[in-house]
DSSP file (Angstrom, degrees, kcal/mol; ACC not computed):
  #  RESIDUE AA STRUCTURE BP1 BP2  ACC     N-H-->O    O-->H-N    N-H-->O    O-->H-N    TCO  KAPPA ALPHA  PHI   PSI    X-CA   Y-CA   Z-CA
    1    1 A M              0   0    0      0, 0.0    35,-2.6     0, 0.0     2,-0.2   0.000 360.0 360.0 360.0 136.6   -8.4   -5.3    0.7
    2    2 A G  E     -ab  36 116A   0    113,-2.6   115,-2.7    33,-0.2     2,-0.4  -0.655 360.0-140.3-114.8 174.1   -5.4   -3.3    1.7
    3    3 A I  E     + b   0 117A   0     33,-1.3     2,-0.3    -2,-0.2    35,-0.3  -0.985  19.6 166.3-136.3 142.7   -1.8   -3.0    0.6
    4    4 A T  E     + b   0 118A   0    113,-2.1   115,-2.8    -2,-0.4     2,-0.3  -0.976  21.0 142.7-142.7 153.1    1.6   -2.5    2.2
    5    5 A G  E     - b   0 119A   0     -2,-0.3     2,-0.2   113,-0.2   115,-0.2  -0.981  47.7 -69.2 178.6 166.6    4.9   -3.0    0.6
    6    6 A H        -     0   0    0    113,-1.7     3,-0.3    -2,-0.3     2,-0.2  -0.452  41.2-150.6 -72.5 132.8    8.5   -2.0    0.0
    7    7 A R  S    S+     0   0    0     -2,-0.2    35,-0.1     1,-0.2    -1,-0.0  -0.551  71.2  46.4 -94.6 170.5    9.3    1.3   -1.7
    8    8 A G  S    S+     0   0    0      1,-0.2   148,-0.3    -2,-0.2     2,-0.2   0.798  71.4 160.9  74.0  30.6   12.3    2.0   -3.8
    9    9 A L        -     0   0    0     -3,-0.3    -1,-0.2     1,-0.1   146,-0.1  -0.540  43.3-103.0 -84.4 152.1   12.2   -1.2   -5.8
   10   10 A S     >  -     0   0    0    144,-0.4     4,-2.9    -2,-0.2     5,-0.1  -0.176  31.2-107.1 -68.3 164.1   14.2   -1.4   -9.2
   11   11 A A  H  > S+     0   0    0      1,-0.2     4,-2.0     2,-0.2     5,-0.2   0.867 121.3  54.4 -60.4 -37.2   12.3   -1.2  -12.5
   12   12 A R  H  > S+     0   0    0      1,-0.2     4,-1.6     2,-0.2    -1,-0.2   0.932 112.4  41.7 -64.3 -46.0   12.9   -4.9  -13.1
   13   13 A V  H  > S+     0   0    0      2,-0.2     4,-3.2     1,-0.2     5,-0.3   0.857 108.1  62.7 -69.2 -35.1   11.3   -5.8   -9.7
   14   14 A E  H  X S+     0   0    0     -4,-2.9     4,-3.0     1,-0.2    -2,-0.2   0.954 105.1  45.9 -55.5 -49.7    8.5   -3.2  -10.3
   15   15 A Q  H  X S+     0   0    0     -4,-2.0     4,-2.3     1,-0.2    -1,-0.2   0.917 112.2  50.8 -60.7 -42.0    7.3   -5.1  -13.4
   16   16 A M  H  X S+     0   0    0     -4,-1.6     4,-1.9     1,-0.2    -1,-0.2   0.905 113.7  45.0 -59.6 -41.9    7.5   -8.4  -11.5
   17   17 A V  H  X S+     0   0    0     -4,-3.2     4,-2.7     2,-0.2    -2,-0.2   0.890 110.4  53.3 -72.1 -38.8    5.5   -7.0   -8.7
   18   18 A R  H  X S+     0   0    0     -4,-3.0     4,-2.3    -5,-0.3    -2,-0.2   0.934 111.1  47.3 -59.7 -43.7    2.9   -5.3  -10.9
   19   19 A D  H  X S+     0   0    0     -4,-2.3     4,-2.1     2,-0.2    -1,-0.2   0.878 112.1  49.5 -62.4 -40.8    2.4   -8.6  -12.7
   20   20 A A  H  X S+     0   0    0     -4,-1.9     4,-2.5     2,-0.2    -2,-0.2   0.897 111.0  50.1 -66.9 -40.0    2.0  -10.4   -9.3
   21   21 A L  H  X S+     0   0    0     -4,-2.7     4,-2.5     2,-0.2    -2,-0.2   0.906 108.8  51.6 -64.9 -43.7   -0.4   -7.8   -8.1
   22   22 A D  H  X S+     0   0    0     -4,-2.3     4,-1.4    -5,-0.2    -1,-0.2   0.926 111.8  47.8 -54.8 -47.4   -2.5   -8.2  -11.2
   23   23 A K  H  < S+     0   0    0     -4,-2.1     4,-0.4     1,-0.2    -2,-0.2   0.900 110.8  51.2 -64.6 -41.4   -2.6  -11.9  -10.7
   24   24 A E  H >< S+     0   0    0     -4,-2.5     3,-1.2     1,-0.2    -2,-0.2   0.930 110.8  47.6 -60.1 -44.3   -3.5  -11.5   -7.1
   25   25 A L  H >< S+     0   0    0     -4,-2.5     3,-1.7     1,-0.2    -1,-0.2   0.722  95.7  73.4 -72.3 -21.3   -6.4   -9.2   -7.9
   26   26 A Q  T 3< S+     0   0    0     -4,-1.4    -1,-0.2     1,-0.3    -2,-0.2   0.662  83.1  70.8 -67.3 -15.4   -7.7  -11.5  -10.6
   27   27 A Q  T <  S+     0   0    0     -3,-1.2     2,-0.3    -4,-0.4    -1,-0.3   0.615  96.7  63.6 -72.2 -12.0   -8.9  -13.8   -7.9
   28   28 A Y  S <  S-     0   0    0     -3,-1.7     2,-0.8    -4,-0.1     5,-0.1  -0.820  94.7-102.6-118.4 150.5  -11.6  -11.2   -7.0
   29   29 A E    >   -     0   0    0     -2,-0.3     3,-2.0     1,-0.2     4,-0.4  -0.620  35.7-149.9 -69.1 109.2  -14.6   -9.8   -8.7
   30   30 A A  G >  S+     0   0    0     -2,-0.8     3,-1.8     1,-0.3    27,-0.2   0.855  90.8  55.8 -55.6 -42.2  -13.2   -6.4   -9.6
   31   31 A T  G 3  S+     0   0    0      1,-0.3    -1,-0.3    25,-0.1    24,-0.1   0.646 110.9  46.6 -70.5 -10.4  -16.4   -4.4   -9.5
   32   32 A E  G <  S+     0   0    0     -3,-2.0     2,-0.4    24,-0.1    -1,-0.3   0.358  92.7 107.4-106.2   3.6  -16.9   -5.6   -5.9
   33   33 A L    <   -     0   0    0     -3,-1.8    24,-2.6    -4,-0.4     2,-0.5  -0.688  44.9-173.6 -91.7 132.8  -13.3   -4.8   -4.9
   34   34 A C  E     - c   0  57A   0     -2,-0.4     2,-0.4    22,-0.2    24,-0.2  -0.979  11.1-159.6-120.3 116.5  -12.4   -1.9   -2.7
   35   35 A G  E     - c   0  58A   0     22,-2.9    24,-2.5    -2,-0.5     2,-0.5  -0.818   1.2-156.6-101.2 136.4   -8.6   -1.3   -2.3
   36   36 A V  E     +ac   2  59A   0    -35,-2.6   -33,-1.3    -2,-0.4     2,-0.3  -0.942  25.5 157.4-115.2 130.6   -7.3    0.7    0.6
   37   37 A S  E     - c   0  60A   0     22,-2.1    24,-1.8    -2,-0.5   -33,-0.1  -0.992  52.7-138.3-152.8 151.1   -3.9    2.3    0.3
   38   38 A C        -     0   0    0     -2,-0.3    22,-0.1   -35,-0.3     7,-0.1   0.428  47.5-138.3 -83.1  -4.7   -1.7    5.1    1.5
   39   39 A I        +     0   0    0      5,-0.2    43,-0.1     1,-0.1    44,-0.1   0.696  43.3 158.7  48.2  32.5   -0.8    5.6   -2.2
   40   40 A A      > -     0   0    0      1,-0.1     5,-1.4    31,-0.0    -1,-0.1  -0.217  54.9 -73.9 -65.6 169.2    2.9    6.1   -1.6
   41   41 A D  T   5S+     0   0    0      3,-0.2     3,-0.3     4,-0.1    -1,-0.1  -0.405 104.7  23.2 -62.1 143.9    5.3    5.5   -4.5
   42   42 A G  T >>5S-     0   0    0      1,-0.2     4,-2.5   -35,-0.1     3,-0.6  -0.748 126.8  -0.9 101.8-148.2    5.8    1.8   -5.3
   43   43 A P  H 3>5S+     0   0    0      0, 0.0     4,-3.0     0, 0.0     5,-0.3   0.821 125.9  61.3 -54.4 -36.2    3.4   -1.1   -4.4
   44   44 A D  H 3>5S+     0   0    0     -3,-0.3     4,-1.9     1,-0.2    -5,-0.2   0.957 113.0  36.2 -56.0 -51.1    0.8    1.3   -2.7
   45   45 A A  H <><S+     0   0    0     -5,-1.4     4,-2.9    -3,-0.6     5,-0.2   0.913 115.8  54.2 -70.3 -43.9    0.3    3.2   -5.9
   46   46 A W  H  X S+     0   0    0     -4,-2.5     4,-2.4     1,-0.2    -2,-0.2   0.920 110.3  47.4 -59.6 -43.9    0.6    0.2   -8.3
   47   47 A F  H  X S+     0   0    0     -4,-3.0     4,-2.6    -5,-0.2    -1,-0.2   0.931 112.2  49.0 -63.1 -44.8   -2.1   -1.7   -6.3
   48   48 A A  H  X S+     0   0    0     -4,-1.9     4,-2.3    -5,-0.3    -2,-0.2   0.919 112.6  48.6 -60.5 -43.8   -4.4    1.4   -6.3
   49   49 A E  H  X S+     0   0    0     -4,-2.9     4,-2.9     1,-0.2    -1,-0.2   0.890 111.2  49.8 -63.5 -41.5   -3.9    1.7  -10.1
   50   50 A A  H  X S+     0   0    0     -4,-2.4     4,-1.6    -5,-0.2     6,-0.2   0.913 111.1  49.1 -64.5 -42.4   -4.6   -2.0  -10.6
   51   51 A V  H  <>S+     0   0    0     -4,-2.6     5,-2.8     2,-0.2     4,-0.4   0.950 115.1  43.8 -64.7 -46.2   -7.8   -1.9   -8.6
   52   52 A L  H ><5S+     0   0    0     -4,-2.3     3,-1.9     1,-0.2    -2,-0.2   0.937 111.3  54.1 -66.6 -45.6   -9.1    1.2  -10.4
   53   53 A D  H 3<5S+     0   0    0     -4,-2.9    -1,-0.2     1,-0.3    -2,-0.2   0.809 108.1  51.9 -56.5 -29.9   -8.0   -0.3  -13.9
   54   54 A G  T 3<5S-     0   0    0     -4,-1.6    -1,-0.3    -3,-0.2    -2,-0.2   0.488 127.1 -99.1 -89.6  -1.9  -10.0   -3.4  -13.1
   55   55 A G  T < 5S+     0   0    0     -3,-1.9    -3,-0.2    -4,-0.4    -2,-0.1   0.475  81.7 125.7 101.8   2.7  -13.2   -1.4  -12.2
   56   56 A G      < -     0   0    0     -5,-2.8     2,-0.3    -6,-0.2    -1,-0.3  -0.202  55.1-112.2 -87.5-177.0  -12.9   -1.4   -8.5
   57   57 A L  E     -c   34   0A   0    -24,-2.6   -22,-2.9   -27,-0.2     2,-0.3  -0.784  21.5-146.7-111.8 156.0  -12.9    1.5   -6.0
   58   58 A I  E     -c   35   0A   0     27,-0.4    29,-3.0    -2,-0.3    30,-0.7  -0.930   7.5-164.3-121.2 151.1  -10.2    2.9   -3.7
   59   59 A E  E     -cd  36  88A   0    -24,-2.5   -22,-2.1    -2,-0.3     2,-0.4  -0.967  18.8-144.8-122.9 146.8  -10.0    4.4   -0.3
   60   60 A V  E     -cd  37  89A   0     28,-2.2    30,-3.1    -2,-0.4     2,-0.5  -0.907   7.3-156.3-115.6 137.7   -7.0    6.4    0.8
   61   61 A V  E     - d   0  90A   0    -24,-1.8    30,-0.2    -2,-0.4    44,-0.1  -0.972  10.4-158.3-108.5 124.2   -5.4    6.7    4.2
   62   62 A V  E     - d   0  91A   0     28,-3.2    30,-1.5    -2,-0.5    31,-0.3  -0.912   0.6-161.8-105.4 109.9   -3.3    9.9    4.6
   63   63 A P        -     0   0    0      0, 0.0    31,-0.4     0, 0.0     2,-0.3   0.744  68.6  -3.8 -62.9 -27.8   -0.8    9.3    7.4
   64   64 A A    >   -     0   0    0     29,-0.1     3,-1.9     1,-0.1     4,-0.4  -0.987  66.9-109.8-165.4 156.1   -0.1   13.0    8.0
   65   65 A E  T 3  S+     0   0    0     29,-2.2     3,-0.3    -2,-0.3     4,-0.2   0.833 121.8  44.6 -60.4 -31.2   -0.9   16.4    6.7
   66   66 A Q  T 3> S+     0   0    0     29,-2.5     4,-1.0     1,-0.2    -1,-0.3   0.227  81.8 108.8 -97.1  15.9    2.7   16.7    5.4
   67   67 A Y  T X4 S+     0   0    0     -3,-1.9     3,-1.0     1,-0.2     4,-0.5   0.916  75.0  52.6 -60.9 -46.3    2.8   13.2    3.9
   68   68 A R  G >4 S+     0   0    0     -4,-0.4     3,-1.5    -3,-0.3    -1,-0.2   0.885 103.6  58.0 -58.9 -37.9    2.7   14.3    0.3
   69   69 A D  G 34 S+     0   0    0      1,-0.3    -1,-0.3    -4,-0.2    -2,-0.2   0.797 103.1  53.9 -63.4 -25.8    5.6   16.6    0.8
   70   70 A G  G << S+     0   0    0     -3,-1.0    -1,-0.3    -4,-1.0    -2,-0.2   0.562  91.1  93.1 -84.8  -8.2    7.7   13.7    1.9
   71   71 A L  S <  S-     0   0    0     -3,-1.5     5,-0.1    -4,-0.5   -31,-0.0  -0.493  95.0 -85.0 -82.4 153.7    7.0   11.6   -1.2
   72   72 A P    >>  -     0   0    0      0, 0.0     3,-1.9     0, 0.0     4,-0.9  -0.285  36.5-124.5 -57.3 138.8    9.4   11.8   -4.2
   73   73 A E  G >4 S+     0   0    0      1,-0.3     3,-0.6     2,-0.2     4,-0.4   0.843 110.3  61.7 -51.6 -34.4    8.6   14.8   -6.4
   74   74 A S  G 34 S+     0   0    0      1,-0.2    -1,-0.3     2,-0.1     4,-0.3   0.676 105.2  48.0 -69.8 -16.6    8.3   12.5   -9.4
   75   75 A H  G <> S+     0   0    0     -3,-1.9     4,-2.8     1,-0.1     3,-0.5   0.626  85.4  89.1 -95.1 -15.3    5.4   10.6   -7.6
   76   76 A R  H <X S+     0   0    0     -4,-0.9     4,-2.9    -3,-0.6     5,-0.2   0.819  85.4  52.0 -59.3 -37.0    3.3   13.6   -6.5
   77   77 A A  H  > S+     0   0    0     -4,-0.4     4,-2.2     2,-0.2    -1,-0.3   0.887 112.0  47.3 -68.9 -37.1    1.2   13.9   -9.7
   78   78 A T  H  > S+     0   0    0     -3,-0.5     4,-2.7    -4,-0.3     5,-0.3   0.934 112.0  51.0 -65.1 -45.6    0.3   10.1   -9.4
   79   79 A Y  H  X S+     0   0    0     -4,-2.8     4,-3.1     1,-0.2     5,-0.2   0.954 111.9  46.9 -55.6 -51.4   -0.5   10.7   -5.7
   80   80 A D  H  X S+     0   0    0     -4,-2.9     4,-1.8     1,-0.2    -1,-0.2   0.890 112.1  49.5 -60.6 -39.9   -2.8   13.6   -6.5
   81   81 A R  H  X S+     0   0    0     -4,-2.2     4,-0.9     2,-0.2    -1,-0.2   0.920 114.4  44.5 -65.8 -43.4   -4.5   11.7   -9.3
   82   82 A L  H >< S+     0   0    0     -4,-2.7     3,-0.8     1,-0.2     4,-0.5   0.922 112.0  52.6 -68.9 -42.2   -5.2    8.6   -7.1
   83   83 A L  H >< S+     0   0    0     -4,-3.1     3,-1.0    -5,-0.3    -1,-0.2   0.870 106.4  53.9 -60.1 -34.9   -6.3   10.8   -4.2
   84   84 A A  H 3< S+     0   0    0     -4,-1.8    -1,-0.3     1,-0.2    -2,-0.2   0.743 108.3  50.3 -70.6 -21.7   -8.8   12.6   -6.4
   85   85 A R  T << S+     0   0    0     -4,-0.9   -27,-0.4    -3,-0.8    -1,-0.2   0.453  83.7 117.9 -94.2  -1.8  -10.2    9.2   -7.4
   86   86 A A    <   -     0   0    0     -3,-1.0   -27,-0.2    -4,-0.5     3,-0.1  -0.441  55.2-153.4 -70.5 133.9  -10.6    7.9   -3.8
   87   87 A G  S    S+     0   0    0    -29,-3.0     2,-0.3     1,-0.2   -28,-0.2   0.823  85.7  13.5 -71.3 -31.9  -14.2    7.2   -2.7
   88   88 A E  E     -d   59   0A   0    -30,-0.7   -28,-2.2     2,-0.0     2,-0.4  -0.990  67.4-155.3-143.9 147.0  -13.2    7.9    0.8
   89   89 A V  E     -d   60   0A   0     -2,-0.3     2,-0.4   -30,-0.2   -28,-0.2  -0.996  10.1-164.1-127.8 127.9  -10.2    9.5    2.5
   90   90 A H  E     -d   61   0A   0    -30,-3.1   -28,-3.2    -2,-0.4     2,-0.3  -0.883   4.1-161.3-111.0 143.8   -9.1    8.7    6.0
   91   91 A H  E     -d   62   0A   0     -2,-0.4   -27,-0.0   -30,-0.2   -30,-0.0  -0.914  20.9-148.3-125.9 145.3   -6.7   10.8    8.1
   92   92 A T        -     0   0    0    -30,-1.5     3,-0.1    -2,-0.3    -1,-0.1   0.740  42.5-123.5 -81.0 -22.3   -4.7   10.0   11.2
   93   93 A G        +     0   0    0    -31,-0.3     2,-0.3     1,-0.3   -29,-0.1   0.456  68.8 132.6  88.9   1.9   -4.9   13.6   12.4
   94   94 A M        -     0   0    0    -31,-0.4   -29,-2.2     1,-0.1    -1,-0.3  -0.633  44.3-159.7 -87.7 145.3   -1.2   13.8   12.6
   95   95 A R        +     0   0    0     -2,-0.3   -29,-2.5   -31,-0.3     2,-0.2   0.953  68.9  61.0 -86.8 -57.4    0.8   16.8   11.0
   96   96 A E  S    S-     0   0    0    -31,-0.2     2,-1.5   -32,-0.1     5,-0.1  -0.497  80.7-125.5 -83.4 144.1    4.4   15.6   10.5
   97   97 A S        +     0   0    0    -31,-0.2     2,-0.2    -2,-0.2    -1,-0.1  -0.608  55.0 148.8 -87.0  76.5    5.1   12.7    8.2
   98   98 A T     >  -     0   0    0     -2,-1.5     4,-2.2   -35,-0.1     5,-0.2  -0.488  65.8-100.7-102.9 172.4    7.1   10.6   10.7
   99   99 A S  H  > S+     0   0    0      1,-0.2     4,-2.3     2,-0.2     5,-0.2   0.865 125.4  56.2 -61.4 -34.8    7.5    6.8   11.0
  100  100 A Q  H  > S+     0   0    0      2,-0.2     4,-2.4     1,-0.2    -1,-0.2   0.910 107.1  47.8 -61.0 -42.1    5.0    7.0   13.8
  101  101 A A  H  > S+     0   0    0      2,-0.2     4,-2.4     1,-0.2    -2,-0.2   0.883 110.9  52.4 -66.9 -39.5    2.5    8.7   11.5
  102  102 A H  H  X S+     0   0    0     -4,-2.2     4,-1.9     2,-0.2    -2,-0.2   0.883 110.9  46.2 -62.5 -40.7    3.2    6.1    8.8
  103  103 A M  H  X S+     0   0    0     -4,-2.3     4,-2.5     2,-0.2    -2,-0.2   0.894 110.6  52.8 -70.0 -41.0    2.5    3.3   11.2
  104  104 A A  H  X S+     0   0    0     -4,-2.4     4,-1.9     2,-0.2    -2,-0.2   0.901 109.8  49.5 -59.2 -41.0   -0.7    5.0   12.5
  105  105 A G  H  X S+     0   0    0     -4,-2.4     4,-2.5     1,-0.2    -1,-0.2   0.900 110.5  49.6 -64.1 -39.2   -1.9    5.2    8.9
  106  106 A S  H  X S+     0   0    0     -4,-1.9     4,-3.0     2,-0.2    -2,-0.2   0.881 108.3  53.8 -66.9 -38.2   -1.1    1.6    8.4
  107  107 A E  H  X S+     0   0    0     -4,-2.5     4,-1.8     2,-0.2    -1,-0.2   0.891 109.9  47.6 -63.6 -39.5   -3.0    0.7   11.6
  108  108 A I  H  X S+     0   0    0     -4,-1.9     4,-1.1     2,-0.2    -2,-0.2   0.946 111.7  50.2 -64.8 -48.6   -6.0    2.6   10.3
  109  109 A L  H >X S+     0   0    0     -4,-2.5     3,-1.0     1,-0.2     4,-0.9   0.933 110.1  49.6 -58.9 -46.5   -5.7    0.8    6.9
  110  110 A V  H >< S+     0   0    0     -4,-3.0     3,-0.6     1,-0.2    -1,-0.2   0.881 107.1  56.2 -59.7 -35.5   -5.5   -2.6    8.5
  111  111 A G  H 3< S+     0   0    0     -4,-1.8    -1,-0.2     1,-0.2    -2,-0.2   0.723 106.9  51.7 -66.3 -21.3   -8.6   -1.7   10.6
  112  112 A L  H << S+     0   0    0     -4,-1.1     2,-0.2    -3,-1.0    -1,-0.2   0.631 103.1  65.1 -87.7 -17.6  -10.5   -1.0    7.4
  113  113 A V    <<  -     0   0    0     -4,-0.9     3,-0.1    -3,-0.6   -78,-0.0  -0.656  59.3-149.2-114.2 164.8   -9.9   -4.2    5.6
  114  114 A D  S    S+     0   0    0      1,-0.3     2,-0.3    -2,-0.2    -1,-0.1   0.409  90.2  24.0-104.5   0.8  -10.6   -7.8    5.7
  115  115 A R        -     0   0    0     28,-0.1  -113,-2.6     2,-0.0     2,-0.4  -0.964  66.7-149.3-160.5 146.5   -7.4   -8.9    4.0
  116  116 A L  E     -be   2 145A   0     28,-2.9    30,-2.9    -2,-0.3     2,-0.5  -0.979   4.7-152.4-123.6 130.9   -4.0   -7.3    3.5
  117  117 A V  E     -be   3 146A   0   -115,-2.7  -113,-2.1    -2,-0.4     2,-0.6  -0.898  16.0-163.0 -97.5 128.0   -1.6   -7.8    0.5
  118  118 A A  E     -be   4 147A   0     28,-2.7    30,-2.8    -2,-0.5     2,-1.5  -0.928  17.2-157.9-117.4 108.4    2.0   -7.4    1.5
  119  119 A V  E     +be   5 148A   0   -115,-2.8  -113,-1.7    -2,-0.6     2,-0.4  -0.707  49.5 148.2 -77.9  92.2    4.7   -6.8   -1.1
  120  120 A W        -     0   0    0     -2,-1.5    -2,-0.1    28,-0.7  -115,-0.0  -0.992  56.4-150.4-145.0 136.5    7.3   -8.1    1.3
  121  121 A D        -     0   0    0     -2,-0.4    28,-0.1     2,-0.1    -1,-0.1   0.373  53.1-110.6 -88.6   4.0   10.6   -9.9    1.1
  122  122 A G  S    S+     0   0    0      1,-0.3    -1,-0.0     0, 0.0    -2,-0.0   0.418  78.5 124.2  85.4  -3.3   10.1  -11.6    4.5
  123  123 A Q        -     0   0    0      1,-0.1    -1,-0.3     0, 0.0     9,-0.2  -0.498  69.6 -88.1 -91.3 161.9   12.9   -9.5    6.2
  124  124 A P        -     0   0    0      0, 0.0    -1,-0.1     0, 0.0     7,-0.1  -0.229  55.9 -86.2 -63.7 157.1   12.5   -7.3    9.3
  125  125 A A        -     0   0    0      5,-0.1     3,-0.1     1,-0.1     4,-0.0  -0.328  24.9-140.8 -62.4 143.6   11.6   -3.7    8.8
  126  126 A R  S    S+     0   0    0      1,-0.2     2,-0.3    -3,-0.1    -1,-0.1   0.517  85.6   1.8 -82.4  -6.4   14.4   -1.3    8.1
  127  127 A G  S >  S-     0   0    0    -28,-0.0     3,-1.6     0, 0.0     6,-0.2  -0.939 101.4 -64.6-169.8 159.7   12.7    1.3   10.3
  128  128 A Y  T 3  S+     0   0    0     -2,-0.3   -26,-0.1     1,-0.3   -25,-0.1  -0.304 120.6  25.3 -55.8 131.9    9.7    1.6   12.5
  129  129 A G  T 3  S+     0   0    0      1,-0.2    -1,-0.3   -27,-0.1   -23,-0.1   0.503  90.2 142.2  90.4   6.0    6.5    1.4   10.5
  130  130 A G  S <> S-     0   0    0     -3,-1.6     4,-1.9     1,-0.1     3,-0.5  -0.074  70.8 -84.9 -74.0 178.4    8.0   -0.6    7.7
  131  131 A T  H  > S+     0   0    0      1,-0.2     4,-2.5     2,-0.2     5,-0.2   0.893 127.3  54.2 -55.7 -44.5    6.3   -3.4    5.8
  132  132 A A  H  > S+     0   0    0      1,-0.2     4,-2.6     2,-0.2    -1,-0.2   0.889 107.4  50.5 -59.7 -39.0    7.3   -6.1    8.3
  133  133 A D  H  > S+     0   0    0     -3,-0.5     4,-2.1    -6,-0.2    -1,-0.2   0.873 110.4  49.2 -66.8 -35.3    5.8   -4.1   11.2
  134  134 A V  H  X S+     0   0    0     -4,-1.9     4,-2.5     2,-0.2    -2,-0.2   0.902 110.8  50.5 -71.3 -38.8    2.5   -3.7    9.2
  135  135 A V  H  X S+     0   0    0     -4,-2.5     4,-2.8     1,-0.2     5,-0.2   0.959 112.5  47.6 -62.6 -49.3    2.4   -7.5    8.5
  136  136 A T  H  X S+     0   0    0     -4,-2.6     4,-2.2     1,-0.2    -2,-0.2   0.871 111.5  49.2 -59.4 -39.7    2.9   -8.2   12.1
  137  137 A Y  H  X S+     0   0    0     -4,-2.1     4,-1.8     2,-0.2    -1,-0.2   0.916 111.8  49.1 -63.1 -46.8    0.3   -5.7   13.2
  138  138 A A  H  <>S+     0   0    0     -4,-2.5     5,-2.5     1,-0.2     3,-0.3   0.954 113.8  45.4 -59.6 -51.7   -2.2   -7.2   10.7
  139  139 A R  H ><5S+     0   0    0     -4,-2.8     3,-1.3     1,-0.2    -1,-0.2   0.908 110.7  53.8 -62.5 -40.6   -1.6  -10.8   11.8
  140  140 A R  H 3<5S+     0   0    0     -4,-2.2    -1,-0.2     1,-0.3    -2,-0.2   0.839 111.6  46.3 -65.5 -32.7   -1.7   -9.8   15.5
  141  141 A T  T 3<5S-     0   0    0     -4,-1.8    -1,-0.3    -3,-0.3    -2,-0.2   0.344 121.5-106.1 -91.9   4.1   -5.2   -8.2   14.8
  142  142 A G  T < 5S+     0   0    0     -3,-1.3    -3,-0.2    -4,-0.3    -2,-0.1   0.616  71.3 141.8  84.5  12.3   -6.5  -11.3   12.9
  143  143 A V      < -     0   0    0     -5,-2.5    -1,-0.2    -6,-0.2   -28,-0.1  -0.778  53.7-121.6 -87.3 119.9   -6.3   -9.8    9.4
  144  144 A P        -     0   0    0      0, 0.0   -28,-2.9     0, 0.0     2,-0.5  -0.289  25.4-149.1 -61.4 141.8   -5.2  -12.4    6.9
  145  145 A V  E     -e  116   0A   0    -30,-0.2     2,-0.6   -28,-0.0   -28,-0.2  -0.956   9.7-161.1-118.0 128.9   -2.0  -11.4    5.0
  146  146 A D  E     -e  117   0A   0    -30,-2.9   -28,-2.7    -2,-0.5     2,-0.5  -0.937  17.8-148.1-106.3 113.4   -1.2  -12.5    1.4
  147  147 A V  E     -e  118   0A   0     -2,-0.6     2,-0.6   -30,-0.2   -28,-0.2  -0.689  11.4-168.4 -85.4 126.9    2.5  -12.1    0.8
  148  148 A V  E     +e  119   0A   0    -30,-2.8   -28,-0.7    -2,-0.5  -127,-0.1  -0.956  26.4 143.4-116.9 111.9    3.5  -11.2   -2.8
  149  149 A W        -     0   0    0     -2,-0.6     3,-0.1   -30,-0.2     4,-0.1  -0.759  43.4-135.2-147.5  98.3    7.2  -11.5   -3.4
  150  150 A P    >   -     0   0    0      0, 0.0     3,-2.3     0, 0.0  -133,-0.1  -0.170  29.0 -97.0 -60.5 143.9    8.0  -12.8   -6.9
  151  151 A E  T 3  S+     0   0    0      1,-0.3     3,-0.1  -135,-0.1  -135,-0.0  -0.366 113.3  22.7 -56.1 131.9   10.6  -15.4   -7.3
  152  152 A G  T 3  S+     0   0    0      1,-0.3    -1,-0.3    -3,-0.1     2,-0.2   0.357  91.2 134.1  89.0  -4.8   13.9  -13.7   -8.3
  153  153 A A    <   -     0   0    0     -3,-2.3    -1,-0.3    -4,-0.1     2,-0.3  -0.569  30.7-178.4 -78.2 140.8   12.9  -10.3   -6.8
  154  154 A T        -     0   0    0     -2,-0.2     2,-0.4    -3,-0.1  -144,-0.4  -0.933  22.0-132.3-135.0 161.4   15.5   -8.6   -4.7
  155  155 A R              0   0    0     -2,-0.3  -146,-0.1  -146,-0.1  -147,-0.1  -0.879 360.0 360.0-107.8 141.0   15.6   -5.4   -2.7
  156  156 A D              0   0    0     -2,-0.4    -1,-0.1  -148,-0.3  -147,-0.1   0.496 360.0 360.0 -76.2 360.0   18.6   -2.9   -3.0
């Protein structure tokens, strides 16, 4: 199972999304669950943490060699911790952390999973490679998408 989702959510929405992800994952036998994530700040990392906390395994897709450098400094320790716990790490082979690299990483992720969880408000992507683009790609390739967007949640 893979994850995609909006970054930069408020603390209030973060708790709502974390609760919704926990509920989503409870449908599955945790010890048989493998979560695939790019482990960016936000839903990517929250999902990976929830999978690990439940006894599952994670695989990480690294969109670019410089990907970590483009993440918020406050998230880098979490990124490093999750990357170290990954059973497998997949790379796009791209160097610069661009929107094209992010989409390439998402395409690899979608190709690895049999289901995608999308923390998505249903709106178009705000830039190439955004959550809506990943959802569209997954649906086009036949990967089922479970949209998680708690009632009352908003994006800034």
